[in-house]
C-alpha positions in Angstrom: 11.3 50.5 28.2 8.4 48.2 29.4 6.0 46.6 27.7 3.5 46.9 30.5 3.4 50.7 31.2 2.0 53.3 29.5 2.9 55.9 31.0 6.9 56.7 29.1 9.0 58.1 31.1 11.6 60.2 29.1 14.5 57.4 28.7 12.0 55.5 26.8 11.2 58.6 24.5 14.3 59.2 24.3 14.8 55.1 23.3 11.9 55.7 20.6 13.8 58.6 19.0 17.0 57.1 18.6 15.4 54.4 17.6 13.7 56.3 15.1 16.7 58.1 13.3 18.1 54.6 13.0 20.9 55.8 16.6 20.0 52.9 19.0 22.9 50.5 19.5 22.3 47.5 17.2 21.9 45.3 20.6 19.0 47.6 21.7 17.0 48.0 18.1 15.2 43.9 18.9 14.1 45.1 22.4 12.6 48.0 20.8 11.2 46.4 17.9 9.8 44.2 20.4 8.0 46.7 22.5 6.2 48.2 19.4 4.6 45.2 18.3 2.8 45.2 21.7 2.8 49.0 22.3 0.4 50.9 20.5 1.3 54.1 22.3 4.8 53.7 21.1 3.8 52.9 17.6 1.6 56.1 17.8 4.8 58.0 19.2 6.9 57.2 16.4 4.2 58.0 13.6 4.5 61.7 15.0 8.1 61.7 14.7 8.0 60.8 10.4 7.5 64.6 9.5 10.3 65.9 11.7 12.6 63.2 10.7 11.6 63.7 6.7 12.4 67.4 7.4 15.7 66.8 8.6 16.4 64.9 4.8 16.1 68.1 3.3 18.3 70.1 6.0 21.9 71.1 4.3 24.9 67.4 5.0 26.9 70.3 7.8 24.2 70.6 9.8 23.2 66.4 10.3 27.5 66.2 10.7 28.6 64.2 14.4 29.9 66.2 16.9 33.5 66.2 17.6 32.5 64.1 20.9 31.2 61.7 18.8 34.5 61.3 16.3 36.4 60.7 19.3 33.9 58.0 20.6 33.9 56.6 16.8 37.9 56.2 17.1 38.1 54.6 19.9 35.3 52.4 19.0 37.0 51.1 15.6 40.6 51.1 17.7 39.0 48.7 19.8 37.5 46.7 16.9 40.6 46.5 15.2 43.5 47.0 17.4 45.1 50.2 16.0 44.1 53.7 14.9 42.5 55.0 11.7 45.0 57.0 10.0 42.7 59.6 8.6 41.4 62.2 11.2 38.2 63.0 11.4 37.4 66.7 10.0 37.2 69.3 12.3 36.0 71.7 9.9 32.2 71.8 11.4 31.9 73.9 14.1 28.6 73.9 17.2 26.5 77.2 16.4 26.3 79.5 19.1 22.8 79.8 21.7 21.6 83.2 21.0 19.4 85.2 23.5 16.5 86.4 20.8 14.4 88.3 23.7 14.2 87.8 27.0 14.7 84.3 28.2 14.2 82.5 24.6 17.3 81.2 23.3 17.9 80.1 20.0 20.7 77.8 17.5 20.2 78.5 14.3 20.6 74.6 12.6 19.6 75.8 9.1 18.0 77.9 6.9 16.2 77.3 3.9 15.9 81.1 1.1 14.0 79.9 -1.1 11.3 78.5 0.7 11.7 80.8 3.9 12.0 78.1 6.4 14.6 77.9 9.3 15.3 74.6 11.7 16.5 75.8 15.3 16.8 74.4 18.4 14.8 77.3 20.8 14.9 77.3 25.3 12.8 79.2 26.6 13.3 79.4 30.5 11.2 79.1 33.1 7.8 81.3 33.1 9.0 82.5 30.1 6.0 83.3 26.7 6.8 83.6 23.6 4.9 86.3 21.5 1.4 85.4 19.9 1.7 84.9 16.4 0.5 83.7 13.1 2.4 81.1 10.8 3.2 82.1 7.6 3.7 78.3 6.2 3.8 75.0 8.1 5.4 74.7 12.1 6.4 72.0 14.0 7.6 71.2 17.0 9.6 68.4 19.2 9.6 69.2 22.4 12.7 67.6 23.7 12.5 68.6 27.3 10.4 70.9 30.3 6.5 71.1 29.0 5.4 73.3 27.3 1.6 75.2 26.3 0.4 76.2 23.2 -2.7 77.7 24.2 -4.7 75.2 26.0 -2.6 72.0 24.7 0.7 70.9 27.2 3.0 69.2 25.7 5.6 66.7 27.6 8.7 65.9 26.0 8.8 63.4 22.9 5.0 65.4 22.2 5.0 66.9 18.5 3.1 69.7 17.2 2.4 70.8 13.7 0.5 73.7 12.8 -0.7 74.7 9.4 -0.7 78.1 7.3 -2.8 80.9 8.5 -3.4 79.3 12.0 -2.3 81.2 14.9 -1.1 80.8 18.4 -2.2 83.1 21.4 -0.3 81.8 24.0 2.8 79.6 24.0 4.8 79.4 27.5 6.7 77.2 29.7 6.4 76.7 33.2 8.8 74.5 33.5 11.8 75.8 30.8 12.0 73.5 27.9 13.9 72.7 24.9 12.3 72.1 21.4 12.9 71.6 17.9 11.6 74.2 15.5 10.9 74.0 12.5 8.5 77.2 11.0 8.8 80.4 8.5 10.7 83.3 8.0 8.0 85.0 7.7 5.3 84.9 10.3 3.7 87.7 11.5 4.4 88.4 15.6 1.9 90.4 17.5 
């Protein structure tokens, strides 16, 4: 992450995302703090992440449970630091949800559902050249683009970009020329046209 560069690459966006969710290795935090002090673009990007991160707090805890590979790395790290293996094994009760094809070229991985509020959190993957149907937002829609490029009407999103749509608004054309993956928090009552 260079303080001279205003054109942020994928690596700096990933570092900023990890920093925002307090998942950045402690050795890298100070460097990001210094960079943020001198980079208004990164400070603005960090602020756009705040609503997404705040929404994580309302997710069921099993959605945020570490993956089995993370448990294995943590066990190895603890062993290296203490000189002995942990006595309790990590819980393996949570299984990662599968990708499901919702429509041709549109894949979803359900992360959490809040039936009471009619909200859903999911990962969405569009294959190259695929469009999502025009729709009207029944509630707030929040989208954070992880990779690829995504067009929402006349706005082109890049990795790290955040989009918020208010209830009653709509999107006529949502598509990806390159293919993309995003985190989507939206209403289950959206109206497809």
